[in-house]
C-alpha positions, 0 to 999 in steps of 0.5 A: 219336271219332277212329278210325284204320284200316290193313291190313297184310301180304299182301292178300286178299279181304274186307279192304274188306268188313271195313273197311266193316263197322267204319265202317258200324257206327261211323257207325250207333252213335255220334253223332260219328266221324272215320275216319283211313285210313293208307296202305300199312299200318304204313308209313303209320303210321310215315311219317305218310301218311294221309287223312280217310276219308269214309263214301262211300269204303266204299260199293260195296266189299263185293264188291271184293277187295284193299284201298282203303287199300293195304298193305305188309309191315313185318316184325315182327323189324325193327320195333325196328331204325331205318330207313335214316335212323335213324328209330325206327319204334315211336316214330314210330308212337306219335307219329303216333297221339298227334299225330292224337289217335286214340281207337283204331287198328283193324288188319287183318292176319295173324300178323306184323301181330298181333305188331306190334299187340300191341307197340303195345298194350303201348306204351299205344295203344288197339288192336283187330284183325281176323284176315286171312289166306288161310292160316287160321293165326291163333291164337284164331279158328276162321277168318280172312276170306280163307281160304274165298275162297282155298279156292274159287279153289284148288279151282277150279284142281284142278277144272280140272286133272281134265279135262286130267289124265284126257285125257293120263293124267298126274300133276299137281301143284297147288302151293297157298299155305301156307309154314308151315301146310297148312289151305288145301292140305288143304281145297282138296285134299279139295274138289277131289278130289286123290288126294295132299295134302302139307302142312308138318305131315305130312312126306312119304316120297317112296316112299309118294307114289310108292306111292300113284301106283302104286296108282292105276295098278294100279286102272286110274286114268289120272291122279293129282293132288297138292295140295302146300302151298308148305311141304310137307317131306320126312321127310329135310328135317324131320329136319334142324336148322332152320338146315341145312334153311334153308340147303338150301332157299336153295341148292336148284336148284328154284324151289319144292317142287312142282318138286322133287317132280315131278323126283324122281317123274319120275326114279323112275317115268319118268312125265310130271309137270305142275305148276300154280301158281295163286300170287297168284290165290288172294289175288285177286278178289272175296270169296266170300259166306261171307267177305262175311258173316264179315268184316261180322260181324267189322267190326261186332264191332270197332266194338262193342269200340271203343264199349265201349272194350275195347281190346287185343283181336282179334275172332274166330270161336269155335264159330260165335260172335263173340268177342274174344281178348286180343292177348297170347294171339294174338301169336306163336302159329301155328295149324297143322293137327293131324296127328291131327285128324278131318278128316285121318283122314276124308280118309285113310278115303276113300283120300287119301294124305298121303305118310306 
C-alpha cells in the first residue's frame, strides 16, 4: 500500500501528532506500507516535491508543534487558475498522484484545504482528510485538533492581563484569532474571565460595550477586560453590503479591529485603553494533552478508513465518538457560533456582555 500525506494551510498544534497516528496505525495494521510525504502542502503535490517517509521520522513528535512536512497556503479560488508558467495545478496534482501510484492521499487542513480535497476526490483521487484548525470552524465535526491548545494559550494571555489591568485600573482589549468565527474568543473569554466578549456572529453596539464598562466602574471594579475576535464587527458595519464593508476594512486607518474599538472607547470615555495581541503564539508550541489524544484518535481512524478503502471522507468527532463524514458535506460550509446557543446564554447569565 502506498499512501501520500500532506498538511495544508496555516499550521497549528497536533499536526505532527495526527500524522503520527495515521502512520503508526497503518504500520501496525498492514503488512506492507509506503508513506510519501509531500512538502509544503498542496505545493508539494503540484510541483512534485516529496520524499519517502521512514517510520522513524514519526518517533518523538507527539509533543512537537508545527508540521515536519511543512505547509503553505494555496487558496481554493485560485486552484483552477494556471500558475505563472501556465501550469494547470489540478492536472499537476492528479499527475503526481498517479505517477507515484498512490492508493490514497491523506490531507490535514482547514476549510480551504477541504474544498480542494473535495475537488480532488471528485476528480477521482482516493482522499481521506483530518480536520485541523484553531478556529474550530470545520463543518461536520464537534471539534478540530489545534483548537483546545489555542484556547489554552489565549486563556493564559487573558489570565496574565488580569493582574496588570487590576494594578493600573485600565481597560484591556485582548485580540483573539478568528476572522470569520468566534469559537476561540468565546471559549478563551469565558475561561479567562473576560468581562466583554465580541465575536463576528454577534454584531456589537459600541454604546452597549461602553455601558458594560461603566457598569463595572459603578460597581467599584478597577478594570475591564475585553476578549475580541479578529473578525468582530459593529452593528453599523454588519448592516452594510458585503462589498462596501470589505472596502471600508481595506481603507481603515486601524491595523485591526481591536485598535478601532480601543480608539472609539477612549474617545467617548477618556479612559486609558491597552491592547494585547497574542497573534501567532496561539498556533504555536506543543499541543495540549487533549489535542494529543484527539489527534491520535483521528489519525488511527483515518488509517482504518484507508485500510477499508472508505475514501472521500473526513474523520470527525460527533457526540464524543469518532465518525466519518463525506467530504461533499464538509466542503464549503462554515461552522459558526450559534448566537442562541446555551453557552452564550450561560455566559450572559453571569454578567458577560456581548455588546448586543
